[in-house]
N, C-alpha and C positions, 0 to 999 in steps of 0.2 A: 816577751812580744819579740824577741829574737830569733828564737827556735824556728816562731812562725813563720818569720821571714826567709831564715832558711831552707825552710818546707817548701816553701813556694817556690823560692830559689831552684832546686832540687826538680822541682818539678818540672818547671821552665825548661833549664838542662835536657830533663830525660825526653819533655816534646822535642826539644831541638835536636836531640840524639835520633830520637826517630824517624824526623822528618828527613837529616841528612842522609841515613840510611836508606829511606824509602826512596827518595831519589836516585842514591847510587844504583838500586837495584833496579829502579827503571830505566837508568842510563847503559846499564851492563847487562843486566838480566834479560836472557832470547830463550822465550820458551819453545822456539823450533828444534833447540837442543836435546829436547828431551820427547822429540816425536815417537821414538824409538819405544823408550821407556811407557809413554803413554799407550803407544801399541799395545805393547805385551801386558800392560797390567789390564787391559781391557779384555783379553784375550784369554787372561786367566782368570778373569771375573766371570765372564758371559760366554766363554767357548766358542767365541764368535771374533773374527777378524776385522780389525778396525783399521782402514788406510786415510793418513792424512797428508794426502797429497800436496793440498796449497799450504800457505802461509798462516802461521798462529800469531792472534794479536792478543797481547796482556796488558790491563791497565789495573795500578794496585791504589791509587789514592787520588782525587776523592771518592773513586769507585773502582768497585771490581769487574773489571771488565774481562771479557774474552772472546774474540772472532776467528771463525775458522772458516777455512774458504777450502773446498773441494774435497769434501768428507764421505768415504765409502764406509759402509757398515753391514758384515758379511749376513746370507742368511743360513735359516738353520740346517741342519745336517738334514739331506733327504729332498730338498726344496728345491735344486739347483744351485748354478754357481752364480744365476742375477743377484745384486745385492739387496737386502731388506731394505736400506734406505740410504739415500745420496740427496748431499746438500751442497748448493754451490756456495751460498754464504749463508752464515749464522751468526749472528751478533747479540750477547748477553751481558747485560751490566746491573752490578749489583751495588747498592748506596753501603759505604763500610762503617760508616760510624752508627747507623742501626744494628748493624750485625753486632758492634760490642755491646749493644742493649739487647741479644738475643732475638731481634724482630728483622724480619725479612721484607728488605725495600728492592724490587727492582726495578731499576727505572729505564729497562727498555729490552724486549725480547723481539728478535726479529730476525726473520729467515726469507731469503729467496733461492728459487730455482730447488726445492724439497722435493724427492720422489721416494714416495713409499709403494713397496711389493708386497701387499699381504697375500694370504693362500692357506688354503686347508685341504688335506691332501685324501687319498680316497677312503682312507680309516677314520676321518673327522678331528686329526690332529691339526692344530693353527700351527703358522711357522713364527709365532708370539709367545707361545706356552713354556718356553724354556726360559723366556726373557723374566716373564711374570714369577717363574719358581728363583730364579738368581736374586729375583729384586726382594722375595719375602726372607729368602738366608741373608741376605743381606743386612735387613732391617734386623730380623733376630738377631744377629751378630752384633749390631750396632748398640740396640738397646735392651735387649735380654727376653730368650725367646720365652721366656718362664715366667716375666713379670709382666701380666696384661695390664696391670693398674698403671704401673709405668710408662706403658706403653699407649694405652689411651690419652695419659694427661699429657705428655708431652707431644700426642699429636693434635692434640686441643689447642695448647700454648702455639704450636707452632703453625697453624691454620688460623690462629687469631691473628699473627703478626705479618701476613701475606700483604704487599702490597706492590700492586706493577704498574707501571706507569702506563705502558700500552704495549699491546700483540700486533705483531706486524706478519702476515704469511702473505707470498709472492709467489704468483709462478708454482703454486704446487701442482703435485700430481701423484695420486693415490690409484693403484691397479688392484681389484679383488679378483682372484683366481681360485673358484670352489670347484675342486676335481670331484668332492663328492657327488655332488650334483649337476656338474658342469654348466653351471653359471658363472661370465665373465663381465668383470664391469671393470670402468675406469671413471675415475673423478677427474677431471680436465678440462680446463683450467679451475683451479679453487684458487680464492680472494678472501682473505680475511683480516678485520681491522676490529680490533676491540679496544676501548679507550681506557683509563684507566680502572685498574680492579683491586678490588679488597672483596673481602669474603663476608657477604651479607649485604653489599651495597650495589647500588644499580649501576650500571657502566652501559655505554653506548655500544653496540654489535652489528655491523654490516658485513654479511658474505654473499660471494658471488660464485656459480659452480654451476657445472654442466656434469652431469652424468650419462652415462652410455653403457648399455647392459646387454647380452646377448645368451644363448642358450639355456640350459636347464628346463624351468616350465614357459619360457617365453617362446611362442612360434615364430617372433619376428622379432630384431633386435628392435631397441625402445632407447629413447634419449628424452631427459629431463635436465631442462636448465631452470635453475633457479637462483631469486635474486631478494634477498630478504634482509630486513634490517628490525632492530628493536631494542628494548633497555633490557640488558641480562643481569641476573643476578645468581651468583654460583656460592650458596652457602653451604661453603664445605664443612663446617663444625656441626650442621644440620644434617646433612647429606638432603638440601632441598636446592634444586636448579629453575631456574625459570627465565621465560622471556616476556615482559609486559610488552602489551602494544605491538606485538608483532605483525608486522606487516610485509607479503610477500606475495611474489609474482612467479607462477611456473608456466612452463611450455613443454607439453607432451607431444611427441613425434614419434611417428611408428608405432610397431607393436599392433599390427594390423590397424592403425587407422586412417580414414582415406583422406586426413589432414592435418596438420598440426594443431594441437587445442591448448588455448590460454586459459590459465584458471588464477583466481587472486584467492589468500589468503589473509584473515585479518584475526586474531585472537591474542588472548593471554593463555601461555602454555606454564607449568610446573610440572617438573619432575622429582617426586619423592624417593627417597629411597633407605632413609633412616630403618626403618623395618622391613615392611611388605615393599615391592617397587611398585608405583602408582604414576600414570600420567595421565593430567586434566588439562583440559583446554577448556576456560571460559570465556564469554563471548564471542563465539566461535561465528565467522562469516566467510563462506567459501562461495565463492561467484565461478560460474561455469557460461560463456554465451550468456543467453538471457537468464539463465537458474542464478538465482541467489538464496542459499541456505544460512539459516541462522539457529544458532542453540548452546548446546555444550556439549562436549564427550569426553568420558574418563574410561582410562585400562587401568588395571586394577590387576595385581598380582603377575606381573612383567616375569617375575625371574622365578615362578612356577611353572609346570608343565601346560596348563592351560587358562592363559590370563582370561579377565573378565572385562567386558566391555558394558557399559552402559551411557547412553545418548539419548536426548531429545532434540530435535529438529524440525524446522517448519520452514519451508520456501514460498518466494512471492509465486504470486499468479503470473504465469507466463505462457507464451505460444507454442507449444510442442514443436510443430510443424518447423516454426523459424529457426528452434533451437536445433534439431537435426540436419537443416540445410546448412545453418552456419559451422556445423562440426564435419560437415561431407558427407552425410548420410542420407540417404533416399528417405523424403518425407512419405509417407503412407497418403494414397490418393483414395480420399474419403467422398460418400456419396452428396454431404454437406460440405459447402467449401470451406465453410467457416467452423467445422467441427476441429476439435484439439485447441482453439484457440486461447479458452482458459483451462488451465491446470494448476494446481496447487498440491503439496502434501504438509500431512502433521503429522508426525508420530515418534513414538518412544521406544526406544531400544534396548536389550541388555540382551547378555549369553556371553558368547566366547566365540572365539574365531570360527571353530567349527559347529557350533549351533547358537543361532540368534534368535531372538523371540522380539516382535514388535507388537505391543500392546500397551494402549491403543494405537490404534493408525486411522487417519483420515485423508482422504485420496478426494479432492474433488474435478472433476471433469467436465468441462461447461458447466452444464445446470444439472450434472448427477453428482450427488455425494453418497461416496460409500466409506461404512467405518465399521470397525471390529478388531481382527487379532490376526497375525499371521507369523509364520516360522520356519526357518531355515538350519536344516542340519547335513552338515557335510561331511558324517563319518560313516557312512556308507559307502555301497558301489558308486551308486548316483545321489546326488544331493536330494534330498527330502523336503519337500515344500508342502506347509500346512496354512489353513486357514479357516478362517468364521466371518465371513463377512456377510453385512445386511445394509439395505439402503431403500430409501422410496421409492426411489424410480430411475432408469434406465433405458433410453432410445438408442440400441444397437445399429438399427437403420443407417443412423447419421454417422458411420464408422465404414459400414461396409462399402468397398471398394465400385466406384459408378458402373460397371459394366455388370456387376450382381445386379445391382438394381435396374438396371435397363432390362436385365434379360427377365428378371422377375414381373417389372411391368407392361411386359411388351406386350403388343396386341395383334400385331401384324397389319399388313395393309390390303389383306385379302386377293392376294396377288399369288397363294400356293405355293407361295417359293420355301420348298426347305431347306432344312439346316445343310444339306450336303449340295444345294444349290447356289453356292455364293455368300451364304449368311456367316460369317464370324465366330468361330470357334470361341467359346468362352474358358480361361484355365483357372482353375480354383489353385490356386498356389498356396499350399500347406509349410510351417518350418518343422519339416518331419526332423531334421537333426536338435532341432530344438525341444519337440515332443520327447523324443527317443531318450533325451540325456537330461531327464529330471524325473522322479516321482512327485505323486502329489495325493495329500489327503486332505481334503476341506468340504465347507460344506458353505451356502450362500441361500440368504433370503432377502428378498424383493416384495415392495409393494405393488408396483408396475414394472413389467417389460416389453420394450416394443421392438421385435425383427422380425425380418421380412413382410415387413407390413402388419403383423399380427400382434395384437394386445394379449399377454398374459396377467393376470393377476395374482397377489398372494401366493408369490413362486418360492419353492423349496426345493434344493436338489443337494446332493452329493456328488462330489468330484472326486474319483480315485486315481491313478495313472500308476503303472511301471511299466518301465522299460519303454515306452510308445506305446502302450495298451493302455488308451483312457476312455473311464466309462463314467457315466454321469446317470447313476441311479440311487435315489427315485428319483423324478423329476415331475413334481405335482405342482399343478396350478388352477386357478379358476379362470375358464376360457368361454368368452362367448355364451353367457347363463348356462353355461356347463362346468364338469370337473374332468381334468385332465391328470391320467396317470402315465407316465411314459418313465422310456429307458433311453438312453441315446449311447451309442459306441464308437468311437474313433480309434481305428488300429493303425498306429504310424510305424510298424516295425516293416513293412514290405517297401518297396520302391515305390508301387498305387498304393495310396491309402485306403483303406475301407471303411466303409461307415455303415451303420446298424440302426433301426429305429423302428420302437415297439410303442404302442402310443393305443391308449383306452381313452376316448372321450366321452361322456356320458351326458344326456340333457343338452345337447351343441346345435345351437344356432347355426347351420353347415352354410347359410346365403351370407348372413354377417362377415363370418371367418375367410370364405373364399373371397369377397369384395375386398376385403381389407388384404389379402396375400395377392392377388392377381389385380389389383388396382383397377379393376373395372365392374360392372355388374355381372353378378355369379349365375352360372349357367344352372345349378342346383340351389332350391331353398327349400327350407322344411327346421324343424327340429327333433333331434333323435340322438343315436348313439352310433359312433366310427369306432372302427378298429382298425388298425394298422401292423402288419409286421413285416418289415422291409428291409433290404439290403443292398448295396451297391460297393462298386471301386473308381477308382479312376483319378484323372488330374485334370481334365477337360470334361466340360460339361456333356459333349456328346458321348464321354466314356462313361459319366456315372446314367447317362441315358440308358443306354446298351446294355449296360451290368445290370441294371438295376430288376430284382427278384423278390419275390416274398407273395404277401396274401394279404385281403382281409375283407369286409364286411358291415353292410351298414343298414340301418333301421330309422327313418324318418317319417315323421308324421304331419299333416295340416301342411303341405308345402306346394312349389311349382318346379317344373324345369321349364325353366327359358330357354330360346333359341327355335324352339317347334310348338307348332300348337296344331295336337294332332286332331283335334273336332275340326278346325279348319282347312287342316288339311284333305279332312275326307268331305266335308261341304265343297270345297274347291275340284275335287276331282268328280264328285255328285251335279255339279253343275254344270261343269265340262260336257260331262254324257249328256247334257239337256240342252247344251248350246246355249247354256246362257252364261252372264258376268255374275261374279259374286262381288260384293262390295266388302273389302278387306281393311274393317276399321276395328279389329279387336286385339287385345294383347299378346304379342307373340311367347305365350307361354302355355304348358298345360297342367293344370292344378290338378293335385293328387290331395286322399284323406292321407293315405298311405303309401311307401315305398320302401322296399327292400332289395338284397339281393348281395351276391359275395362275389369275389375275384381272385384271382391268380396273376401276378407278373411273370413272365418269363425273358429274359433278356432285351427287357423294354417294350414290352407285348402286354398289355394289358387284356385280360381274356374274363369275360362274363357270361355265364349261362344260365343264370335264375333270376333274372330281376324280375318281380313282380310289383305293380301300380295299380291302384285303384281309389275309383271314385264313385259320386251317385251316375256318373255319365259312362265311364270308360272301364274295362279292366283292359291291363296292359301286361303283355310279358315280351321280355328281351332278352337278345343274346349276341353276340359279337366280340369285336376285340377294337381295342385304339393302339396304334403303336408310336409312341413315345419318340422312338429314332427320326420318323419323319413328320410328324403331327398328322398320321393318316386316320382315317376313321371307316369301318366296314362293321355297321351295325344292322341288325334287323329289330323291329318293334313290330309285335302282332296286337292288333287294336283290336277290342271286342265292345261293339256298342253293346249296353246294357239299360241306357236310360235317354230320354231325350237330349237333344242339343240344341237345344230352346235356350238352355241357360249361358250358353256359350256365346249366344248373340247371333244364332243363326234358325231357320224354321227346323219343325220337326222332321226327324230322317226314318219313322217308324217301322219304313220297308227295311232299314239297314240295321233293325235291331238281331242280335244274334250272331251277326255275320264277324269272322274275323278278316281284318283287313290288314294287311300287311303293310310296313313303310320301311323302306329302306334308307339309312343314313348313310351318307359316303362324304368323302371330300377332308378336309382338315379342320380342325379343332376351331380355327379362326373363321372359316368360311366352310362352313357345312351344308350341304344338301339334301332334301329328303323326297323320295319320290315317291308314289303309290300308285298301282295299277288298278282302279275300280273294277275293270271287265273283269279283269280275272280273278278278282276277289268276288266279285258278285255271280260269276257264272257256275260256279256249284251251287251256288242258293237258288238259282233261277232254272237250272239244268230239267229238274224234276217238274218244276209248273211247266215249262215251255213243252217237255215231254208229255204232260197229262193233255196242255191245249193241242198238241197236235194229233195225240190219240184221238179227244173229242172231235176236232175236227175232221179227221178220218173216217168217225162214226157217221160224223153229220153228212159229210160229203157219199157214204154208203147209204145211208140213209134216203139220201137224196138221188142218188144210182139206182136204189131200188125202187123206189117210188117211180123214178122217171121209166124204169124198166117196164114196170107194172104199167105204166099209162102207155107207153109205146106198145107193148104187148095188144094193150086193150084196143089201139088204135089200128094196131095193123090186122088185128081178128076182125075190127069192124070194117077195115077197107075191104079186107078178104070177102065178108061176106057182102059188102055191097059191090065189089065186082064179079061175084059168084050169081046174085040177082041179077044184075047187067044181064051178064051170059045167057040165064035161063030166058030172060024176056025176049032175046033175041031169037 
C-alpha cells in the first residue's frame, strides 16, 4: 500500500507544481509582447494585414480567456484600403478542464463595435473567397487532406462537444457593396443575443437589426427594421438549423411605398443542409395591415440553379379598401360603396422563382367566388401570366367607378344641354404601363356576369395579351334570350388606348337589353339579330365618342319603337286641318311586325339610309343620322298608310291610304321632336283631284255661259222683233 500513497503524493506534488507554474505565468506573462509575432503569423497564414492596436488580455485558469481591443483585419487584394473587419472589443473564454477531455466548453463570446465590410467586384469575386481557401488548406494540413474518414470522424466528435454559455454582439455594422449589380446595403445597428448553445439543443435567440439598401434593381432606397425572437436549434452534426416559435416584427419603408408598412411573422422555420439545401416554414402566419395569411412554405434545392417553391396559404376575410388606405395607397372608388369589403384568398403554389404555378386557388370577392389555376413565368422578355378560372357569378358593375355608372344611366333633364355646354367630361383611366408590362394567356367561364347593367350567362372567353395588345376572342355567352358571339380588343401600345368590338347577337330581346344598359325604358323593342363591328380610341368619353367608327345591321320582329306614335302624329295633323282637338290617350310607341336596317359610323356620327319597318297599318322607310358627339338627331321617316288606323285608337283615315307622309325627327336623344306637314303631304295627292274639279267647274260654267248666251240671243231677237213691230205699227 505504500506505493499507492507515494503515487498519490507524487500526483499531488505535480498538481501543485502545475498550479505554481500557472500562477507564475499569469503574473509574468504579457501577451502584448507577442503582438508583432501574432500579426506576422496572421499575415503569413492569410496574406492579409492584422493590426492589434489595443491591449491583449489573457487568462489561463480556470478558463482560457482572450480579450482583444481595437483590432483591424485587412481587406482582400483589389478591394481597396478599407479594412475587411474591425472590432472595438472581443472577449472569448474557454473552460480549461473540459479541454483536457477533448471537449469545447466556451464560457462566453462577447463582441462590441464589430464592423464588417463585405464586397463583390465586377467579375463576381467576393472579398472573403481567399479566407475560405486558406481555411480549407489549413484544415487539410492539420487533419490530412487524403484522410476523409478521419476528417469526418474528428469533425463529428468536435461538433458533439461544443458548449457555448452565451453569445452577445452589440453595436455591430455590416456593409455590402455589390459592384456586379450596383447594389449597396448596410446592416446597422445589429444586436444579437444567444443563450447557452449546444448542438441539437434549443436556446433563446433575440435579434434586432435595421437593413438599408439602394441601387441594383431597386428604383428607390429601401429600409427594413427587424425585431425577432425564438428558440434556436443549430444541429451542426446533422446540418439542420431551426428556429421554433419564431416571432418577428418587420417595418418596411421606402422603395416607392407611400408610407412605412408594418408586418408580423410567426412560424417554425427549419434549414436543412445535409444533402440538398432546403428551407421550410411551418405554422406560418404573416400579418400586413388587416390581412392575415396562414399556411406553410417550403424552398428546396436552394444550392441549385433553380430553387423550388411549394406553399399553401390562406387569408382571413378582409376589407381591401381599408387595407389599401392603411398602406397609404389610393383605394378605388366603386359604384357600390360596400364593394371590396369582403375579400379572401386560398391558394396552393409550386414551382420556382422564375416560374410559379397556383393550382388550385380560390378567390372570394364579396358575393363572388372564383376558382381555378394560374401561373407566372418570368423567364421571357416580359412575365407571362396564365390562368383558367371559373365561377358562378360576378357583378362587375359594383366595382365600376361612380362616374362611369352615372354616365351609363344618365337620362338628361330635357334641357338639351350637350357635352360641350357645361357637362363634365369623363376620363376612362387605364393602367397602360401595367398592361404593357405583362403577357397573358388565359380562359374563363362564368355562370353569370353583370356588366354595364347587362346580364350575360354561360360566358366562355379566351384572353391573350402581348406587349399591351389585349384580345378577348372568342367571348361567347347567352344574352337576353339569344346567343352572343363576339371579340374584344384593347390596344394599349399607344399613348391613347384603342378599342375594338365585333359582336353578333342572334335571337336577341333588344328591349330587355337596352333597358338594362340604359337604366330606363328602351326606345326599341323586339326580338331579332344585331351585328356590330366598331372601333374607337381615346382616354376621355368625348374622345371615345368622336373617334367611334364602324358599321352594323339589325333585323327585329314583333316589336315597337318607343317615343313616337306615327299613327298618332298623322291623326294629330289631320285633326288640326279639320280644326278639331284630338284626345291623346294612346301609348307613345309605333308597333311593327318587322324592322330592319344597316348603319355606318364615322367619327361619332351614325348614318342610316335603309331603315324599313312594316305593320298591318303602316310601311316605314327612314334615313338620317345621329351625332353621338352632341347627342343630336336629324332623321326623316317616310310613312305610308296601307290600312286603317282604327287599330291604333283613332278613326279611320281611308282618304290617306297610299299617301307618303314625311316625319322629320330632330332635337336630342333625351328630348326628340317630331314634325309632320300634312298640307305638303296631301298637296300631291289632291292636286289632280282639284284640277279635275276646276275643269269640271269650268265646263259647268262654260255650259252655263253658252246657255245664258243662247237665251240672251233669243231675248235679243225677241226684243228686236218687238221693237220692229212697234215701229211698223206707227
